[in-house]
C-alpha positions as CSV (number, residue, x, y, z in Angstrom):
1,M,-6.9,16.7,16.3
2,D,-4.6,19.4,13.6
3,P,-7.1,21.3,12.3
4,R,-5.6,20.4,8.6
5,K,-6.6,16.9,9.2
6,K,-10.4,18.0,9.0
7,D,-10.2,18.8,5.6
8,R,-13.2,17.5,2.9
9,Y,-11.7,13.9,2.8
10,Y,-11.6,13.6,6.4
11,E,-14.9,14.3,6.7
12,R,-16.1,11.8,4.6
13,A,-13.8,9.2,5.8
14,K,-15.6,9.7,9.1
15,K,-19.4,9.6,7.5
16,E,-18.6,6.9,5.2
17,G,-17.2,4.2,8.0
18,Y,-13.5,4.4,7.1
19,L,-10.6,4.4,9.5
20,A,-8.7,7.0,7.7
21,R,-8.8,9.5,5.3
22,S,-5.9,8.0,3.0
23,V,-8.6,5.7,2.1
24,F,-9.5,7.5,-0.6
25,K,-5.6,7.8,-2.2
26,L,-6.0,3.9,-2.7
27,E,-9.7,4.4,-4.2
28,E,-8.5,6.7,-6.3
29,I,-5.5,4.8,-7.9
30,D,-7.7,1.6,-8.2
31,Q,-10.2,3.5,-10.1
32,K,-8.3,4.8,-12.4
33,Y,-5.8,1.7,-13.1
34,K,-8.5,-1.3,-12.0
35,I,-5.7,-3.1,-9.8
36,L,-8.6,-4.6,-7.5
37,R,-11.1,-6.7,-8.5
38,Q,-13.8,-9.4,-7.2
39,G,-11.8,-13.0,-5.9
40,H,-8.2,-11.0,-5.7
41,R,-6.2,-12.1,-3.2
42,I,-4.4,-8.5,-1.6
43,L,-1.3,-7.8,0.7
44,D,-1.5,-4.6,2.5
45,L,2.0,-4.1,4.3
46,G,1.4,-1.6,7.2
47,A,-2.5,-1.7,7.0
48,S,-2.7,-0.2,10.4
49,P,-5.7,1.3,11.1
50,G,-6.8,-0.5,8.1
51,S,-8.6,2.1,5.9
52,W,-7.0,0.2,3.0
53,M,-7.9,-2.7,4.2
54,Q,-11.6,-1.6,4.3
55,Y,-11.7,-0.6,0.7
56,A,-10.3,-3.8,-0.7
57,I,-12.4,-5.9,1.2
58,G,-15.1,-4.2,-0.5
59,R,-13.5,-4.2,-3.9
60,V,-12.3,-8.5,-3.8
61,G,-16.1,-9.2,-2.2
62,P,-16.7,-12.4,-0.2
63,Q,-14.2,-14.9,-2.7
64,G,-11.5,-13.0,-2.3
65,L,-8.6,-12.5,0.4
66,V,-7.3,-9.4,2.2
67,V,-4.4,-9.9,4.6
68,G,-2.9,-6.7,6.4
69,I,0.5,-6.7,8.3
70,D,1.3,-3.7,10.8
71,K,3.5,-3.7,13.9
72,S,0.7,-1.6,15.6
73,P,-2.8,-3.2,15.8
74,I,-4.8,-2.7,12.6
75,Q,-8.7,-1.8,13.4
76,V,-10.5,-4.0,10.7
77,S,-12.7,-7.5,12.3
78,P,-10.9,-10.5,10.7
79,G,-13.2,-13.3,9.4
80,P,-13.6,-15.4,6.1
81,G,-10.9,-13.7,3.8
82,V,-9.9,-10.6,6.2
83,E,-6.9,-11.5,7.9
84,C,-4.9,-9.1,10.4
85,L,-1.4,-9.7,11.5
86,Q,0.9,-7.8,14.0
87,A,4.4,-7.9,13.1
88,D,7.0,-6.0,12.0
89,I,7.7,-6.0,8.4
90,L,11.0,-5.5,8.3
91,A,11.7,-8.9,10.2
92,F,9.0,-10.9,8.7
93,D,9.5,-13.8,6.9
94,F,7.7,-13.0,3.4
95,E,9.4,-15.5,1.4
96,G,8.5,-18.9,3.7
97,W,5.0,-17.0,4.6
98,V,4.0,-16.7,1.0
99,K,5.2,-20.3,-0.2
100,E,2.8,-21.2,2.6
101,R,0.2,-19.3,1.6
102,G,0.4,-19.0,-2.2
103,A,0.8,-15.5,-3.9
104,F,-1.0,-12.4,-4.2
105,H,-2.8,-10.0,-7.0
106,A,-1.6,-6.9,-5.4
107,V,0.6,-6.1,-3.0
108,L,-0.3,-2.7,-1.6
109,S,2.5,-0.4,0.7
110,D,1.2,2.6,2.5
111,V,4.0,2.6,4.7
112,A,5.9,5.9,6.0
113,P,8.5,6.3,8.7
114,K,8.1,9.1,11.5
115,T,9.1,12.2,10.0
116,T,11.5,14.3,11.3
117,G,11.1,17.4,8.9
118,Q,14.8,16.9,7.2
119,R,13.9,16.3,3.6
120,D,16.6,14.4,2.9
121,R,16.2,11.9,6.4
122,D,12.9,11.4,5.8
123,H,13.6,10.5,2.2
124,A,16.1,7.8,3.1
125,A,13.7,6.0,5.6
126,S,11.3,6.1,3.3
127,L,13.4,4.8,0.9
128,E,14.2,1.8,3.0
129,L,10.6,1.1,3.7
130,C,9.9,0.9,-0.2
131,E,13.2,-1.3,-1.2
132,M,11.8,-3.5,2.0
133,A,8.1,-3.4,0.4
134,R,9.5,-4.1,-3.4
135,S,11.2,-7.1,-2.1
136,V,8.3,-8.5,-1.0
137,A,6.7,-7.6,-3.8
138,M,8.9,-9.7,-5.8
139,R,8.2,-12.6,-3.7
140,A,4.5,-12.2,-3.1
141,L,3.0,-11.1,-6.6
142,K,1.2,-13.4,-9.2
143,K,2.0,-13.3,-12.7
144,G,0.3,-10.0,-14.0
145,G,0.0,-8.9,-10.3
146,A,-0.1,-5.1,-9.4
147,F,2.5,-3.1,-6.4
148,V,1.4,0.4,-5.4
149,C,3.7,1.6,-3.4
150,K,4.0,5.5,-1.0
151,M,7.3,7.3,-0.9
152,Y,8.2,10.8,0.2
153,Q,10.1,12.2,-2.5
154,G,13.9,13.2,-2.8
155,D,17.0,12.1,-4.4
156,H,16.4,8.5,-5.3
157,T,12.7,9.0,-6.8
158,K,13.1,8.4,-9.8
159,A,16.3,5.5,-9.2
160,F,13.3,3.5,-7.5
161,L,11.0,3.8,-10.5
162,E,13.7,2.7,-12.8
163,G,14.2,-0.2,-10.7
164,L,10.5,-1.3,-11.0
165,K,9.9,-0.6,-15.2
166,P,12.3,-4.4,-15.8
167,H,9.9,-6.2,-13.7
168,F,6.4,-4.8,-14.6
169,E,4.8,-4.0,-18.0
170,M,3.8,-0.6,-16.7
171,V,5.3,1.9,-14.0
172,K,3.5,5.0,-13.3
173,I,4.0,7.9,-10.0
174,Q,0.7,9.5,-8.7
175,K,-0.1,11.8,-6.5
176,P,-4.1,11.4,-5.7
177,D,-5.8,14.4,-5.1
178,A,-6.6,13.3,-1.2
179,S,-3.0,13.8,-0.7
180,R,-2.3,17.3,0.9
181,S,-0.8,19.5,-1.6
182,E,2.1,20.4,1.2
183,S,3.0,16.5,1.3
184,K,6.3,15.1,-0.3
185,E,4.6,11.8,-1.0
186,I,4.0,10.2,-4.4
187,F,2.8,6.3,-5.0
188,Y,4.4,4.1,-7.6
189,V,1.6,2.3,-9.5
190,A,3.9,-0.8,-11.1
191,L,1.0,-3.1,-13.2
192,G,1.4,-6.3,-15.3
193,F,4.3,-8.2,-13.0
194,L,6.5,-10.1,-15.1
195,D,8.9,-11.8,-12.8
196,S,11.3,-11.6,-10.1
């Protein structure tokens, strides 16, 4: 275990039974913007190991639905209102799937590429995943819905933000306290989906 990972968020996640410290990034965003509510339908892209799903399940309650998808196994037990799909999000037929399943109140993406340490390369790989997540959100969101997406910062950070603005009432960039100070990650928070 990298000693940097054994920080207060790591210890808190372990104590509270969450699968990863990243849960507190979503918690902070949700507490600020009130994205997840009782009865909501949530789609979590790149959900493994499942900490964001764990948090979302608690927020939407028994009347809600949380669906996670990842090519790696998700360590959350499926059950009423909880579904885990093992699939490559870059190849998955979201359009047909959403037509069958219905739209979602929020699309969440904590997807990240394997980092190389080369800032431009990592940003480009992250941008590709963000563009995929945005494409899914355009197909999957209900009117008024929310989109949360992680990106490694770089030359296209602002352009991606501008690309979201025509489709949402409000778009913000956040760097939660739980993000490590050395991390280049930021989160786009887009609220009030207008149209695709």
